[in-house]
C-alpha positions as CSV (number, residue, x, y, z in Angstrom):
1,M,87.7,17.4,16.0
2,A,89.5,16.2,12.9
3,D,92.8,18.0,12.2
4,R,93.6,16.6,8.7
5,V,93.4,19.0,5.7
6,L,93.1,17.2,2.4
7,F,94.5,19.0,-0.7
8,L,93.6,18.1,-4.3
9,M,96.2,20.0,-6.3
10,N,97.7,20.0,-9.8
11,G,101.4,19.4,-9.4
12,S,103.5,19.6,-6.3
13,E,105.3,23.0,-6.6
14,D,103.2,24.5,-3.7
15,Q,103.2,21.4,-1.5
16,P,106.5,22.1,0.3
17,Q,105.5,25.7,1.2
18,I,102.1,24.5,2.4
19,L,103.6,21.8,4.6
20,R,106.1,24.2,6.0
21,A,103.4,26.8,6.7
22,F,101.3,24.2,8.6
23,R,104.3,23.1,10.6
24,D,105.4,26.6,11.5
25,A,101.9,27.8,12.4
26,K,101.6,25.0,15.1
27,S,97.8,25.2,14.6
28,G,97.3,21.5,15.1
29,L,96.3,21.0,11.5
30,S,98.2,18.7,9.2
31,A,98.1,18.6,5.4
32,E,97.7,15.6,3.0
33,F,97.6,15.6,-0.8
34,A,95.8,13.7,-3.4
35,A,96.8,13.7,-7.1
36,G,93.3,13.2,-8.6
37,L,89.7,13.7,-7.9
38,E,88.9,10.0,-7.6
39,K,91.7,9.4,-5.1
40,G,90.7,12.5,-3.2
41,Q,87.1,11.2,-2.9
42,K,88.4,7.9,-1.6
43,M,90.6,9.6,1.0
44,L,87.7,11.9,2.0
45,K,85.5,8.9,2.8
46,E,88.1,6.7,4.5
47,K,90.1,9.2,6.5
48,D,89.1,11.7,9.3
49,V,89.3,14.8,7.2
50,A,88.4,18.3,8.5
51,V,88.6,20.3,5.3
52,F,88.7,19.4,1.6
53,I,90.6,21.9,-0.5
54,V,90.3,21.7,-4.3
55,D,92.6,23.5,-6.7
56,L,90.6,24.8,-9.6
57,G,93.8,24.9,-11.7
58,L,93.2,21.1,-12.3
59,P,92.0,20.0,-15.7
60,E,88.1,20.1,-16.1
61,M,86.6,17.8,-13.7
62,S,83.1,16.8,-12.4
63,L,83.4,18.6,-9.0
64,S,79.7,19.3,-9.1
65,A,78.9,15.6,-9.0
66,V,81.4,15.1,-6.1
67,L,79.6,17.9,-4.2
68,R,76.2,16.3,-4.8
69,D,77.6,12.9,-3.8
70,M,78.9,14.3,-0.5
71,S,75.6,15.9,0.2
72,S,73.6,12.7,-0.5
73,Q,76.0,10.8,1.8
74,K,75.7,13.5,4.5
75,I,79.5,14.2,4.4
76,R,79.6,17.5,6.1
77,Q,83.3,18.6,5.7
78,P,83.6,22.0,4.0
79,V,84.9,22.1,0.5
80,I,87.2,25.1,-0.1
81,L,88.1,26.2,-3.6
82,L,91.6,27.5,-4.5
83,A,91.0,29.8,-7.4
84,G,93.4,31.9,-9.5
85,D,92.7,34.8,-11.8
86,Q,90.1,34.4,-14.6
87,Q,88.3,31.6,-12.7
88,E,85.3,33.6,-11.5
89,E,82.8,31.6,-13.6
90,Q,84.1,28.2,-12.2
91,V,83.9,29.6,-8.7
92,L,80.3,30.7,-9.1
93,K,79.4,27.3,-10.6
94,F,80.9,25.2,-7.8
95,M,79.7,27.6,-5.0
96,H,76.1,27.0,-6.3
97,A,76.8,23.3,-6.3
98,G,77.7,23.3,-2.6
99,A,81.2,24.5,-2.1
100,Y,81.7,26.2,1.2
101,D,84.1,29.0,0.4
102,C,86.8,30.2,-1.9
103,L,90.5,31.2,-1.3
104,S,92.5,33.2,-3.8
105,K,95.9,31.9,-5.0
106,L,97.7,35.1,-4.3
107,S,101.4,35.3,-4.0
108,G,102.5,33.7,-0.7
109,Y,99.0,32.2,0.0
110,P,100.4,29.0,1.6
111,E,101.6,31.0,4.7
112,L,98.0,32.4,5.1
113,L,96.3,29.0,4.8
114,P,96.6,27.8,8.5
115,V,95.1,31.0,9.9
116,L,92.3,31.1,7.3
117,L,91.5,27.5,7.7
118,A,91.3,27.8,11.5
119,R,88.7,30.6,11.1
120,V,86.8,28.5,8.5
121,L,86.7,25.5,10.9
122,V,85.4,27.6,13.8
123,R,82.7,29.2,11.6
124,H,81.8,25.8,10.2
125,E,81.5,24.3,13.6
126,V,79.1,27.0,14.6
127,I,77.1,26.4,11.4
128,L,76.9,22.7,12.1
129,K,75.7,23.3,15.6
130,N,73.0,25.6,14.3
131,I,72.0,23.0,11.7
132,D,71.9,20.3,14.4
133,R,69.8,22.5,16.7
134,E,67.4,23.3,13.9
135,R,67.1,19.6,13.0
136,L,66.4,18.8,16.7
137,I,63.8,21.5,16.8
138,R,62.1,20.2,13.6
139,K,62.2,16.7,15.0
140,S,60.8,17.8,18.3
141,Q,58.0,19.7,16.5
142,K,57.1,16.6,14.5
143,Q,57.1,14.4,17.6
144,W,55.0,16.9,19.4
145,M,52.5,17.0,16.6
146,R,52.4,13.2,16.5
147,I,51.6,13.3,20.2
148,I,48.9,16.0,19.7
149,D,47.4,14.0,16.8
150,G,47.3,10.9,18.9
151,I,45.1,12.6,21.5
152,T,41.4,11.9,20.9
153,D,40.3,15.2,22.4
154,F,39.8,18.1,20.0
155,I,42.7,20.5,20.0
156,F,42.9,23.6,17.8
157,I,44.4,27.1,17.8
158,T,42.7,30.2,16.4
159,D,43.8,33.7,15.7
160,E,42.2,37.0,16.8
161,D,39.5,36.6,14.2
162,H,38.6,33.0,15.5
163,R,40.1,31.5,12.3
164,I,41.8,28.1,12.8
165,I,45.6,28.1,12.2
166,K,46.3,24.7,13.6
167,A,44.2,21.6,14.4
168,N,44.9,18.0,15.4
169,N,43.7,14.9,13.6
170,A,40.8,14.2,16.0
171,F,39.2,17.6,15.4
172,A,39.7,17.5,11.7
173,G,38.4,13.9,11.5
174,H,35.2,15.0,13.3
175,F,34.4,16.8,10.0
176,N,35.9,14.2,7.7
177,M,38.6,16.6,6.7
178,H,42.4,16.9,6.8
179,P,43.9,19.4,9.4
180,R,45.2,21.5,6.5
181,E,41.6,21.9,5.1
182,L,40.6,23.5,8.4
183,I,43.1,26.3,8.2
184,G,41.4,29.6,7.7
185,R,38.0,28.3,8.7
186,K,36.1,30.0,11.6
187,C,35.7,27.5,14.4
188,N,32.2,28.9,15.3
189,E,31.0,28.2,11.8
190,L,32.3,24.7,11.8
191,L,30.8,23.8,15.2
192,G,27.6,25.8,14.8
193,I,28.0,27.4,18.2
194,D,29.9,30.4,19.6
195,I,32.3,28.5,21.9
196,A,34.1,31.5,23.4
197,D,33.0,35.0,22.5
198,D,35.1,38.2,22.8
199,H,33.9,38.8,26.4
200,C,34.9,35.3,27.4
201,L,38.4,35.8,25.8
202,A,38.7,39.1,27.5
203,D,38.1,37.4,30.9
204,I,40.7,34.8,30.1
205,N,43.3,37.5,29.2
206,A,42.5,39.4,32.3
207,G,43.1,36.3,34.5
208,E,46.3,34.8,35.7
209,S,48.8,34.0,32.9
210,G,48.8,30.4,31.7
211,K,45.5,29.5,33.4
212,A,42.6,28.2,31.3
213,M,38.9,28.9,31.5
214,T,36.9,25.7,31.6
215,F,33.2,25.3,30.8
216,E,30.7,22.9,29.2
217,R,29.0,23.3,25.9
218,Q,26.4,21.1,24.2
219,I,27.1,20.6,20.5
220,H,24.8,18.4,18.3
221,N,23.5,16.4,21.3
222,E,27.1,15.8,22.6
223,I,28.4,17.5,25.7
224,Y,32.0,18.8,25.7
225,Q,34.2,20.1,28.4
226,V,36.0,23.1,26.8
227,S,39.3,24.5,28.1
228,V,40.4,27.8,26.5
229,F,43.5,29.9,27.1
230,T,45.3,32.6,25.2
231,S,48.9,32.7,24.2
232,I,51.2,35.4,23.0
233,K,50.3,37.2,19.8
234,G,46.6,36.8,20.4
235,F,46.5,33.1,19.6
236,V,43.8,31.1,21.4
237,I,44.2,27.4,22.3
238,Y,41.1,25.2,22.6
239,V,40.9,21.7,24.1
240,M,37.5,20.0,23.8
241,K,36.8,16.7,25.6
242,N,33.6,14.8,24.9
243,I,32.1,14.0,28.4
244,T,28.7,12.8,27.2
245,E,29.4,9.2,28.3
246,T,31.0,10.4,31.5
247,K,28.0,12.4,32.5
248,R,25.7,9.5,31.6
249,L,27.7,7.2,33.9
250,K,27.5,9.8,36.6
251,E,23.8,10.0,36.3
252,H,23.6,6.3,36.4
253,L,25.6,6.2,39.6
254,Y,23.4,9.0,41.0
255,Y,20.3,7.0,40.3
256,T,21.8,3.8,41.8
257,E,22.9,5.5,45.0
258,K,19.5,7.3,45.3
259,L,17.6,4.1,44.9
260,K,19.8,2.4,47.5
261,S,19.1,5.2,50.0
262,L,15.4,5.4,49.2
263,G,15.2,1.6,49.5
264,L,16.3,1.7,53.1
265,L,13.9,4.5,53.8
266,T,10.9,3.2,52.1
267,G,11.4,-0.3,53.5
268,G,11.0,1.0,57.0
269,M,8.1,3.3,56.0
270,A,6.2,0.4,54.3
271,H,6.4,-1.7,57.5
272,E,5.2,1.1,59.7
273,I,2.2,2.0,57.4
274,N,1.3,-1.6,56.7
275,N,0.4,-2.4,60.4
276,P,-2.3,0.4,60.8
277,L,-3.5,-0.4,57.3
278,T,-4.3,-3.9,58.3
279,G,-6.4,-2.6,61.2
280,I,-8.3,-0.3,58.7
281,F,-9.3,-3.3,56.6
282,S,-10.4,-5.3,59.6
283,Y,-12.6,-2.5,61.0
284,I,-14.1,-1.8,57.5
285,E,-15.1,-5.5,57.3
286,L,-16.6,-5.4,60.9
287,L,-18.6,-2.2,60.2
288,S,-19.9,-3.7,56.9
289,M,-21.3,-6.7,58.8
290,K,-23.1,-4.4,61.3
291,I,-24.5,-1.7,59.1
292,T,-27.5,-2.2,56.9
293,D,-27.8,1.3,55.5
294,E,-26.8,1.0,51.8
295,S,-25.5,4.5,51.5
296,V,-23.2,4.0,54.5
297,R,-22.1,0.7,53.0
298,R,-21.3,2.4,49.7
299,D,-19.2,4.9,51.6
300,L,-17.4,2.1,53.4
301,G,-16.8,0.6,50.0
302,K,-15.1,3.8,48.9
303,I,-13.0,3.7,52.0
304,Y,-12.1,0.1,51.3
305,E,-11.1,1.0,47.7
306,S,-8.9,3.8,48.9
307,A,-7.3,1.5,51.5
308,E,-6.8,-1.1,48.7
309,R,-4.9,1.6,46.7
310,C,-2.8,2.3,49.7
311,K,-2.1,-1.4,50.0
312,R,-0.9,-1.5,46.4
313,V,1.4,1.5,47.0
314,I,2.8,-0.3,50.1
315,E,3.4,-3.5,48.1
316,N,5.2,-1.4,45.5
317,L,7.3,0.2,48.2
318,M,8.1,-3.2,49.6
319,T,9.2,-4.4,46.2
320,F,11.1,-1.1,45.6
321,S,13.0,-1.6,48.9
322,R,13.7,-5.3,48.0
323,Q,12.0,-6.8,51.0
324,Q,11.6,-10.0,49.1
325,V,13.6,-13.2,48.6
326,S,15.1,-13.3,45.1
327,S,15.2,-16.7,43.4
328,R,17.1,-16.9,40.1
329,S,17.3,-19.6,37.5
330,V,18.1,-20.0,33.8
331,E,15.0,-18.7,31.9
332,S,14.1,-18.0,28.3
333,I,13.6,-14.2,28.0
334,N,11.2,-14.9,25.1
335,D,9.0,-17.0,27.4
336,I,9.0,-14.3,30.1
337,I,7.8,-11.8,27.6
338,D,5.1,-14.2,26.3
339,R,3.8,-14.9,29.8
340,T,3.7,-11.1,30.5
341,V,1.8,-10.3,27.3
342,D,-0.7,-13.2,28.1
343,L,-1.6,-11.4,31.3
344,R,-2.7,-8.4,29.2
345,T,-4.3,-10.2,26.2
346,Y,-7.9,-8.9,26.8
347,P,-7.0,-5.2,27.6
348,L,-4.7,-5.1,24.6
349,R,-7.4,-6.6,22.3
350,S,-10.1,-4.3,23.7
351,R,-7.9,-1.2,23.0
352,N,-7.0,-2.6,19.5
353,I,-3.3,-2.6,20.4
354,E,-1.2,-5.1,18.3
355,V,1.8,-6.8,19.9
356,Q,4.6,-7.7,17.5
357,K,7.4,-10.1,18.5
358,E,10.8,-10.2,16.9
359,Y,12.7,-12.8,18.9
360,A,16.1,-14.3,18.6
361,D,16.2,-18.1,19.0
362,A,16.7,-19.7,22.4
363,V,18.1,-16.6,24.2
364,T,18.3,-17.4,28.0
365,V,19.3,-15.5,31.0
366,F,20.0,-16.2,34.7
367,V,17.4,-14.1,36.4
368,D,14.5,-13.9,38.8
369,S,11.7,-14.5,36.3
370,Q,9.0,-12.9,38.5
371,Q,11.0,-9.7,38.9
372,I,11.9,-9.4,35.2
373,Q,8.2,-10.1,34.3
374,Q,7.3,-7.2,36.6
375,V,9.7,-4.9,34.7
376,I,8.2,-6.0,31.3
377,L,4.7,-5.6,32.7
378,N,5.4,-2.0,34.0
379,I,6.7,-0.9,30.6
380,L,3.8,-2.6,28.8
381,L,1.2,-0.9,31.0
382,N,2.8,2.5,30.4
383,A,2.7,1.8,26.7
384,E,-1.0,0.8,26.8
385,Q,-1.9,3.9,28.8
386,A,0.1,6.2,26.4
387,I,-1.5,4.7,23.3
388,A,-4.9,4.9,24.8
389,D,-4.4,8.6,25.7
390,T,-3.8,9.4,22.0
391,G,-7.3,8.4,21.1
392,R,-6.1,6.3,18.1
393,N,-8.1,3.5,16.7
394,S,-5.1,1.2,16.7
395,G,-1.7,0.9,18.5
396,R,1.4,-1.1,18.3
397,V,4.0,-2.5,20.8
398,V,7.0,-4.2,19.4
399,F,9.2,-6.6,21.5
400,R,12.6,-7.5,20.1
401,T,15.2,-9.7,21.7
402,E,18.8,-10.3,20.6
403,G,21.8,-12.1,21.9
404,L,25.1,-10.2,22.3
405,P,27.6,-13.1,22.6
406,E,30.7,-10.9,22.7
407,E,29.4,-8.8,25.5
408,K,27.7,-11.8,27.2
409,K,24.4,-9.9,27.4
410,V,20.9,-10.1,26.1
411,R,19.1,-7.0,24.8
412,I,15.4,-6.5,25.0
413,T,13.9,-3.6,23.1
414,I,10.3,-2.5,23.7
415,T,8.9,0.1,21.3
416,D,5.4,1.7,21.2
417,N,3.8,4.2,18.8
418,G,2.3,6.3,21.6
419,P,2.9,10.1,21.9
420,G,6.3,9.6,23.5
421,I,7.8,11.6,26.4
422,P,9.3,15.1,26.0
423,A,13.1,15.0,25.7
424,D,13.6,17.2,28.8
425,I,11.6,14.8,31.0
426,I,13.2,11.5,29.9
427,P,16.1,11.8,32.3
428,R,13.6,12.0,35.2
429,I,11.3,9.1,34.4
430,F,13.3,6.6,36.6
431,D,13.0,8.9,39.6
432,P,10.9,7.5,42.4
433,F,7.4,9.0,42.6
434,F,7.9,10.9,39.3
435,T,5.0,10.4,36.9
436,T,3.4,12.2,33.9
437,K,0.0,10.5,34.6
438,P,-2.9,12.4,36.2
439,V,-3.4,12.3,39.9
440,G,-4.8,9.0,41.1
441,I,-3.7,7.1,37.9
442,G,0.0,6.5,38.6
443,T,2.2,6.2,41.7
444,G,5.5,7.1,40.0
445,L,7.1,3.9,41.3
446,G,6.7,1.5,38.3
447,L,9.8,2.6,36.4
448,S,11.8,3.2,39.5
449,I,11.1,-0.3,40.6
450,S,12.0,-1.6,37.2
451,Y,15.3,0.4,37.3
452,G,16.1,-1.1,40.7
453,I,15.4,-4.7,39.5
454,I,17.5,-4.4,36.4
455,S,20.3,-2.7,38.3
456,E,20.2,-5.5,40.9
457,H,20.6,-8.0,38.1
458,G,23.7,-6.2,36.9
459,G,22.0,-4.8,33.8
460,S,20.9,-1.5,32.4
461,I,17.7,0.1,31.3
462,T,17.4,3.2,29.2
463,A,14.7,5.1,27.4
464,E,14.7,7.2,24.2
465,R,12.3,8.6,21.8
466,A,11.4,6.3,18.9
467,E,11.6,7.3,15.3
468,G,8.2,8.6,14.2
469,G,7.0,9.1,17.7
470,G,6.5,6.8,20.7
471,M,9.1,5.5,23.1
472,T,11.7,2.8,23.1
473,F,12.9,1.1,26.2
474,I,16.2,-0.8,26.0
475,I,17.0,-3.4,28.6
476,E,20.4,-5.2,28.7
477,L,20.9,-8.2,31.0
478,P,24.0,-10.2,31.6
479,T,23.4,-13.8,30.7
480,G,25.1,-15.4,33.6
481,A,25.6,-19.1,34.0
482,G,24.0,-21.5,31.5
483,A,23.1,-18.8,29.0
484,N,22.5,-19.4,25.3
485,Y,23.1,-17.0,22.5
486,A,21.6,-16.9,19.0
487,A,21.5,-14.7,16.0
488,Q,18.7,-12.2,15.5
489,V,15.8,-13.6,13.6
490,S,14.6,-11.2,10.9
């Protein structure tokens, strides 16, 4: 710590007594003197000074400006005033400007200076430590808030009345507001849902201290994992993490693993059933050659039709289990769609269903064209059936393709204007053997097979309700080698 005391005094009559007092006190402090304010300021900046003592008996001077200058330059040495009688007004003026303390020029004051200054320095050191500690606390608080504001999860604190008292930028940004604008607002009114009621908070308070209660809430079609725990004074801390995409990926993984397991199972089943089914066809044909009774022949025809249906199911199972050799090449996705639609030209025309095509130019993919054609056909057949079931005089199916160069993908969108599928059923439509069609109409394997084919190609297939009714299926396929991209044609 500095041990130099700088005096700014008028005249030198007190200097010998001051020097002798400092020397006799053996306090470790030394005294230096400056004849004018300008020289005193220069010494204060250049030398290691512990205390700056200013005699108010000097002629009128701009000490206030000096104090402001010291403050702006963060010079933290205490300025002590030496005041005589009738100088109360000056003392008040300079104390308001930033002077640290005042000493009275009583008779024999030089002998008291070392002891008084030692006490001033101890007190000043404590004050400086407190100032530094408060500065560190404020800096830490700012850094902590910057960290909280950098987190994309929603974080906010409420009082006992569920009113927000603090929120991070992510939570405020969700409402296009500044965090300050949220203060005083009720979180349940903002979110439109009672996240944690009083019973929930009571359970949290009754639990082990510091532990949070975690649960899921659906808010405006988004799923959030909410962690809630209370702190002292009844404050409640909320952390909300959007897990919508995570859950979607988990469901995707679930379907993929389920299809893999079912593929192994159904492959073996298909082979086992296919052998006796071949015998049934053979014996039906033999019986048909021997029997002349038309009624019996008609019954045999019905058996044959049922066996044919079984055969189609077996073929779908074989496809589903991937018991086929896949051959891939660079293909135009537009041509694959055209070939598929051509297969259904007459049924589509007879049902007065219009097919619209919004193609990007020359979009190619590296795929097994037969398998992709089967996917398109399955979706088209479902759209036909759905539109026909509405009893409308006209229907519409729209095929749209677009290249996604940055993602190295091609997107195929198929939209119909049928009745659509209820939202609670959509997550199940890719499940094997799940169907909304009447008994005998659908096997429930079409979309499952489609899902498996697209997954095997490294792509994705999703479904959602179309605006105004109907369904939209979105297929994304990686382009692979030799792919072309093009802008969307309007």
